[in-house]
Each structure stands twice: as structure tokens, then as C-alpha cells.
C-alpha positions in Angstrom: 116.1 98.9 116.0 118.4 97.0 113.4 116.9 94.0 114.2 113.5 95.2 113.4 115.1 96.7 110.1 117.2 93.7 109.1 113.7 91.9 109.2 112.0 94.6 106.9 114.7 94.2 104.7 114.5 90.5 104.6 110.9 90.3 103.8 110.8 93.3 101.2 113.9 91.2 99.3 111.4 88.3 99.3 108.8 90.4 98.0 111.0 92.1 95.2 112.1 88.4 94.3 108.4 86.9 94.4 107.5 89.9 91.8 110.6 89.1 89.9 109.5 85.4 89.8 106.0 86.2 89.0 106.9 88.3 86.1 109.2 86.0 84.9 106.2 83.4 84.6 104.4 86.1 82.6 101.7 86.6 85.9 101.5 90.6 85.8 98.6 90.6 88.7 101.0 88.6 91.3 103.9 90.2 90.0 101.7 93.4 90.9 100.9 92.1 94.2 104.5 91.4 95.5 105.2 95.3 95.0 102.4 96.7 96.6 103.0 94.0 99.9 107.1 94.8 99.2 105.5 98.7 99.3 104.0 98.3 102.3 107.4 97.2 104.4 109.6 99.4 102.9 107.5 102.6 103.8 109.6 102.9 106.9 113.3 102.4 104.9 114.2 105.1 102.4 116.3 103.2 100.0 113.6 100.5 99.8 110.8 102.7 99.7 112.4 104.1 96.9 113.3 101.2 95.2 110.1 100.2 95.1 108.5 102.8 93.1 111.6 102.3 90.8 110.3 98.8 90.2 106.7 99.7 90.1 107.2 102.4 87.7 109.5 99.8 85.6 106.0 97.8 86.1 104.5 100.7 84.2 106.6 101.2 81.7 106.6 97.6 80.7 102.9 97.4 80.3 102.6 100.5 78.9 100.3 101.7 81.7 100.3 105.6 81.6 98.3 106.2 84.4 100.7 104.2 86.7 103.7 105.7 84.9 102.8 109.6 86.3 101.9 107.9 89.4 105.0 106.1 90.3 106.6 109.3 88.7 105.4 111.3 91.2 105.9 108.7 94.2 109.3 108.8 93.4 109.5 112.2 94.5 107.9 112.0 98.0 108.9 108.6 99.0 112.3 109.3 100.1 111.0 112.5 101.9 108.1 110.6 103.6 110.4 108.1 105.0 113.0 110.4 106.3 110.2 112.2 108.3 108.2 109.0 109.0 105.4 110.9 107.0 103.8 108.2 104.7 100.2 106.3 105.0 101.2 103.1 106.5 99.6 100.4 104.9 99.6 102.0 101.6 100.2 100.3 98.9 102.5 102.8 96.8 100.3 101.9 92.9 98.5 104.7 91.6 95.1 103.0 91.7 94.9 104.9 95.1 96.0 107.8 96.7 99.4 108.3 97.7 98.3 109.8 101.1 95.7 106.8 101.7 96.2 105.4 104.9 95.1 101.8 104.7 94.9 98.3 106.2 98.2 96.4 106.9 98.0 92.6 105.4 97.9 90.4 108.5 101.3 89.0 108.2 102.4 92.4 108.0 101.5 93.4 111.1 104.0 92.4 113.2 106.9 93.5 111.5 105.1 97.2 111.4 104.7 97.2 115.6 104.5 100.9 115.3 101.9 101.2 112.9 99.4 98.5 114.7 
């Protein structure tokens, strides 16, 4: 549904902005938490999903985190096809600290946005 997609994009853009704001304030942990939330809502949206992994890669590069850089490079390869086919691990936070295939609980406030996954 177009309305659902627009709402997901709105929430995704807000989470991305909150991540940028937190990074600008030097709060790396908060920035990452917002990128994870952006990832959860972006999974059904091909371009937003890929762009979220690009942002996560940028975060990893700026922190010189080799493990996360490698994890994001892999996720960049699978994110687009996963979203296109609807084969992605719902609720996954998108970082290299969790398996790229692990289904995770969706935060309570994001659940209404992803009704097919509840």
C-alpha cells in the first residue's frame, strides 16, 4: 500500500536524521541505535534499505571498525535482493554484531508500521 510505504519512508527519514544529529553531537552509541531502527523499518524498501547500510558503513569507517566495515560490505550485497524478494530477517538491526540472517523482535513502537511481520 502506498500509504504504508510513505509512512515507512517518513519514519526511516526521521531515524536517519536523528542518527545524523546524534553523530554531530558526538554520541556514537545513540547514532548507531537510530541507524539500527532505520534499518528495521527500511527492510521492505529496497533503496532505503541499501542507503541505510551505506550509512552504517560510513559510521563503521569513521570509527575505523574493521569488523563492522566487513559486515556492512556483505550486507550491501544482499540488502537490495533481500528487499526485492521479501526475503530478509524481519526485525534484524543490521549490524555486524548479529547474524545477517537472524530474525529479531521488532521494537514495540515500530510494530504497527510493519503489520505483515507482527
